[in-house]
C-alpha positions as CSV (number, residue, x, y, z in Angstrom):
1,M,73.8,141.7,129.0
2,A,73.3,138.1,130.1
3,A,74.9,135.3,128.1
4,R,73.1,133.4,125.4
5,I,72.2,130.0,126.7
6,I,73.4,127.2,124.5
7,D,70.4,124.7,124.6
8,G,72.0,121.2,124.5
9,K,68.7,119.5,124.5
10,E,67.5,121.3,121.3
11,I,70.9,120.7,119.5
12,A,70.8,117.0,120.7
13,R,67.3,116.7,119.1
14,E,68.7,118.0,115.8
15,V,71.6,115.4,115.9
16,R,69.1,112.6,116.6
17,A,66.9,113.7,113.7
18,E,70.0,113.6,111.4
19,V,70.9,110.1,112.6
20,K,67.2,109.0,112.3
21,A,67.2,110.0,108.6
22,R,70.5,108.3,108.0
23,A,69.4,105.1,109.6
24,H,66.3,105.0,107.5
25,A,68.3,105.5,104.3
26,F,70.7,102.7,105.5
27,R,67.9,100.2,105.9
28,E,66.5,101.2,102.5
29,A,69.9,100.8,100.9
30,Y,71.1,97.6,102.6
31,G,68.0,96.0,104.2
32,E,69.9,96.1,107.6
33,T,69.4,98.0,110.8
34,P,72.5,99.6,112.4
35,A,73.0,98.1,115.8
36,L,74.7,99.3,119.1
37,A,75.9,96.7,121.6
38,V,76.5,97.7,125.2
39,V,78.5,95.5,127.4
40,L,77.3,95.8,131.0
41,V,79.1,94.0,133.9
42,G,77.6,94.0,137.3
43,E,74.6,95.8,138.9
44,D,75.9,99.4,139.3
45,P,72.8,101.5,139.7
46,A,74.0,104.5,137.8
47,S,75.2,102.2,134.9
48,Q,71.9,100.7,134.8
49,I,70.3,104.0,134.2
50,Y,72.8,105.1,131.7
51,V,72.3,101.9,129.6
52,A,68.5,102.3,129.8
53,N,68.8,105.8,128.4
54,K,71.0,104.6,125.6
55,Q,68.5,101.9,124.8
56,K,65.7,104.6,124.7
57,A,67.7,106.8,122.5
58,C,68.4,104.0,120.0
59,G,64.7,103.4,119.8
60,W,64.1,107.1,118.9
61,V,66.4,107.0,115.9
62,G,65.9,103.4,114.6
63,I,69.2,101.8,115.8
64,R,68.9,98.3,117.0
65,S,70.0,98.2,120.7
66,V,71.7,95.0,122.1
67,T,72.7,94.7,125.7
68,V,75.1,92.0,126.9
69,R,74.7,91.7,130.7
70,L,77.4,89.9,132.6
71,P,77.3,89.3,136.4
72,E,79.5,91.1,138.9
73,T,81.4,87.8,139.3
74,A,82.3,87.6,135.6
75,T,86.0,87.2,134.9
76,E,88.0,89.5,132.7
77,D,88.6,86.8,130.2
78,E,84.7,86.2,130.0
79,V,84.2,89.8,129.3
80,L,86.9,89.8,126.7
81,S,85.4,86.7,125.1
82,E,82.0,88.5,124.7
83,I,83.7,91.4,123.1
84,A,85.5,89.3,120.7
85,R,82.1,87.7,119.7
86,L,80.7,91.1,119.1
87,N,83.7,92.1,117.1
88,A,83.1,89.2,114.8
89,D,79.4,89.8,114.4
90,A,78.9,91.7,111.2
91,S,75.4,92.8,112.3
92,I,76.8,94.8,115.2
93,S,77.9,98.3,114.0
94,G,79.3,99.6,117.3
95,I,80.4,98.4,120.7
96,L,80.4,100.3,123.9
97,V,81.8,98.9,127.3
98,Q,79.8,100.6,130.2
99,L,82.2,101.9,132.7
100,P,83.0,101.5,135.6
101,L,83.9,97.9,135.4
102,P,84.0,95.8,138.7
103,R,87.1,96.3,140.9
104,G,90.0,94.3,139.8
105,M,89.2,94.5,136.1
106,N,91.6,96.2,133.8
107,A,89.4,98.8,132.1
108,D,92.1,99.9,129.7
109,R,92.6,96.2,128.5
110,V,88.9,95.6,128.3
111,T,88.1,98.8,126.2
112,A,91.2,98.3,124.0
113,S,89.8,94.9,123.0
114,V,86.9,96.6,121.2
115,A,87.7,96.6,117.4
116,P,88.7,100.2,116.5
117,E,86.2,100.4,113.7
118,K,83.4,99.5,116.2
119,D,84.8,101.8,119.0
120,V,81.9,104.2,119.3
121,D,83.3,105.7,122.5
122,G,86.4,106.6,120.7
123,F,88.6,105.3,123.5
124,H,90.7,102.7,121.6
125,P,94.4,103.7,121.5
126,I,94.4,103.5,117.7
127,N,91.5,105.9,117.5
128,A,93.1,108.2,120.1
129,G,96.3,108.2,117.8
130,R,94.2,108.9,114.8
131,L,92.5,111.9,116.6
132,L,96.0,113.2,117.3
133,R,96.7,113.0,113.6
134,G,93.4,114.6,112.7
135,R,92.0,111.5,111.0
136,A,89.8,109.8,113.6
137,P,86.7,108.1,112.0
138,L,85.1,107.8,115.5
139,E,85.7,110.6,118.1
140,P,85.1,110.6,121.8
141,C,81.4,111.6,122.3
142,T,81.5,114.3,125.0
143,P,84.3,116.3,123.3
144,A,82.6,116.0,119.9
145,G,79.4,117.2,121.6
146,C,81.1,120.2,123.0
147,V,82.6,121.3,119.6
148,R,79.1,120.8,118.0
149,L,77.6,123.0,120.7
150,L,80.1,125.7,120.0
151,K,79.7,125.6,116.3
152,K,75.9,125.5,116.4
153,A,75.9,128.5,118.7
154,G,78.0,130.4,116.3
155,V,81.0,130.9,118.6
156,P,84.0,131.9,116.4
157,L,86.7,129.2,116.7
158,A,89.4,130.0,114.3
159,G,92.1,132.1,116.0
160,A,90.3,131.9,119.4
161,N,92.1,131.4,122.7
162,A,90.6,128.2,124.3
163,V,91.3,127.0,127.8
164,V,90.4,123.4,128.6
165,V,90.3,122.8,132.4
166,G,90.9,119.2,132.8
167,R,93.3,116.7,131.3
168,S,91.4,113.3,131.3
169,N,91.7,110.9,128.3
170,I,87.9,111.0,128.0
171,V,87.3,114.7,127.7
172,G,90.2,117.1,128.2
173,K,92.9,115.7,125.9
174,P,90.7,114.7,123.1
175,L,88.8,118.0,123.3
176,A,92.1,119.9,123.1
177,M,93.0,118.1,119.9
178,M,89.6,118.8,118.3
179,L,89.9,122.5,119.1
180,L,93.3,122.6,117.6
181,R,91.8,121.1,114.5
182,E,89.3,124.1,114.5
183,N,92.3,126.5,114.6
184,C,92.0,127.5,118.2
185,T,95.1,128.2,120.3
186,V,94.6,125.7,123.2
187,T,95.8,125.7,126.7
188,I,95.2,122.7,129.0
189,C,94.9,123.4,132.6
190,H,94.6,120.9,135.5
191,S,94.8,120.4,139.2
192,R,98.6,121.4,139.4
193,T,98.1,124.6,137.3
194,E,99.2,127.5,139.3
195,N,97.2,130.7,139.0
196,L,94.3,129.0,137.2
197,A,92.3,132.2,137.1
198,D,95.0,133.9,135.1
199,F,94.7,131.5,132.3
200,V,91.0,131.4,132.2
201,R,90.7,135.2,132.2
202,R,92.5,135.3,128.9
203,A,90.3,132.7,127.2
204,D,87.8,133.3,124.4
205,I,86.5,129.8,125.0
206,V,86.4,128.0,128.4
207,V,85.6,124.4,128.8
208,S,85.6,122.9,132.4
209,A,85.7,119.1,132.9
210,V,87.1,118.6,136.4
211,G,84.1,117.7,138.6
212,H,84.6,120.5,141.1
213,P,81.3,122.3,141.8
214,R,81.1,125.9,140.7
215,M,84.9,126.3,140.5
216,I,84.8,128.7,137.6
217,T,83.4,132.0,138.9
218,A,82.5,135.2,137.2
219,G,85.7,137.0,138.2
220,M,87.6,134.3,136.3
221,V,85.8,134.8,132.9
222,K,86.6,137.2,130.2
223,P,83.6,139.3,129.2
224,G,81.9,137.8,126.1
225,A,83.7,134.4,126.4
226,A,82.0,131.2,125.5
227,V,81.8,128.8,128.6
228,I,81.1,125.1,128.2
229,D,80.4,123.3,131.4
230,V,81.1,119.6,131.2
231,G,81.0,119.0,135.0
232,I,78.0,117.3,136.7
233,N,78.2,117.5,140.5
234,R,75.5,116.4,143.0
235,L,75.3,118.8,146.0
236,P,74.4,117.6,149.6
237,D,70.9,118.7,149.0
238,G,70.6,116.4,146.0
239,T,70.6,119.0,143.3
240,L,72.9,119.0,140.3
241,T,75.4,121.8,139.5
242,G,78.3,122.0,137.1
243,D,81.9,123.2,137.4
244,V,80.7,126.7,136.6
245,D,78.9,129.2,138.9
246,F,76.0,129.5,136.3
247,E,74.2,132.4,137.8
248,G,77.3,134.6,138.2
249,V,79.1,133.6,135.0
250,R,76.1,134.1,132.8
251,E,76.2,137.8,133.6
252,V,79.7,138.0,132.1
253,A,80.0,135.5,129.4
254,G,78.7,135.7,125.8
255,W,77.6,132.1,125.7
256,I,77.1,129.4,128.4
257,T,75.8,125.9,128.7
258,P,73.5,125.0,131.7
259,V,73.7,121.9,133.8
260,P,71.6,119.9,133.4
261,G,70.6,120.5,129.8
262,G,73.8,121.5,128.2
263,V,76.6,119.0,127.3
264,G,74.9,116.0,128.8
265,P,72.2,115.4,126.1
266,M,74.9,115.8,123.5
267,T,77.0,112.8,124.8
268,I,74.3,110.2,123.9
269,A,73.4,112.1,120.6
270,M,77.0,111.9,119.5
271,L,77.1,108.2,120.5
272,L,74.2,107.6,118.1
273,K,76.0,109.5,115.4
274,N,79.1,107.5,116.0
275,T,77.1,104.2,115.6
276,M,75.8,105.4,112.4
277,D,79.1,106.4,111.2
278,A,80.6,103.0,112.1
279,A,77.7,101.3,110.1
280,E,78.3,103.4,107.1
281,N,82.1,103.1,107.4
282,A,81.7,99.3,107.4
283,R,79.6,99.3,104.3
284,S,82.0,101.5,102.5
285,T,84.9,99.0,103.0
286,V,82.9,96.0,101.8
């Protein structure tokens, strides 16, 4: 029996509807509109598309979108100065620095300059530490989206063996912490893991976030497992595929996310949720 497809587009629509209702209630209560500021440095084409998509999504839910555009020639100090201005602006609920930054700019220093309470990407070292302790007010969007997909699909989490393939600070590590919080037993695998297939075959939940086309095959997956594919890879013919061999694995797995249409839509949806969380958190501390 083929796996159940976890529809990220539909679940993202549900998240956006929740945020839209909260944004309306916020305006009614405080006479203000939550605002997301995106700092965009340079003219990277992919970044331009991502920022446009975020602006559109903000419009759907009633969040004000502010884009700070700086030229490729901007210095790191100029970028830090803009972020400091946004940190001090009480009308800005959340701040996101669009990556990648131009070569020669220290991305860690720049992202760490965002005030933790406005860090809607969840990348700030303070928020990373809070996540480790299970107390993060703002969590990284893609991992949070993965957990939301699993819960919405009805995948049993408590007691499950979960394997996260990928150890990045953006997805792999924070997702492992979130799954631990849900009482999963978590194993992190990576490029140096020997006998990767042996680990994956024992997993009730598999999340792949390595950027390697169709690396997870049907023979590696436990029958009935939930498979979440974070990878987005462009093939030579221009088509997109994930880290998972979708057609093969769907015949073995119990649940599976497609690429596109799985995790991707959730990332922006959870960004909107984080922006709303930041706005409400700011009001609760006034």
